[in-house]
C-alpha positions in Angstrom: 235.1 182.4 231.5 236.8 185.6 232.2 233.6 187.5 232.5 232.2 185.3 235.2 234.8 185.4 238.1 233.5 187.5 241.0 229.8 187.2 240.0 229.3 183.9 241.7 225.8 182.4 241.5 224.6 185.5 239.6 226.5 184.3 236.5 225.4 181.3 234.4 226.7 179.5 231.3 224.0 178.0 229.1 224.9 174.8 227.1 222.7 173.7 224.2 223.1 170.1 223.1 221.7 168.6 219.9 220.2 171.9 218.9 219.0 170.7 215.5 217.4 167.4 216.5 216.5 167.1 220.2 217.6 170.3 221.9 218.5 170.1 225.5 219.4 173.2 227.6 221.6 173.0 230.6 222.4 176.0 232.9 225.6 175.9 234.8 225.5 178.4 237.7 228.8 179.9 238.8 230.9 178.2 236.2 234.1 179.8 237.4 234.1 177.8 240.6 232.1 174.7 239.5 233.7 173.7 236.1 237.2 172.4 235.8 239.7 174.9 234.4 239.4 175.0 230.6 242.3 174.1 228.4 243.3 177.1 226.4 243.8 176.4 222.7 245.3 179.1 220.4 245.4 178.3 216.7 246.6 180.8 214.1 246.1 180.2 210.4 247.7 182.5 208.0 247.4 182.1 204.2 249.2 184.5 201.9 248.4 184.4 198.2 250.7 186.6 196.2 249.5 188.0 192.8 245.9 186.8 193.3 244.8 189.5 190.9 246.6 187.6 188.1 244.5 184.5 188.6 242.1 183.5 185.8 238.6 182.2 186.2 238.0 178.5 185.4 
């Protein structure tokens, strides 16, 4: 929500629930001051495959 602070009621976050079956749209005005502080989750996945050019098909 870093883009929203300072914009107040001019900034909205739109949430779409059940988009594929029964879509519902909710607008949250001024999310920086109305929503609880989000939990920041940082995940890093690194996969290194050495000599991948030597792999054979099938």
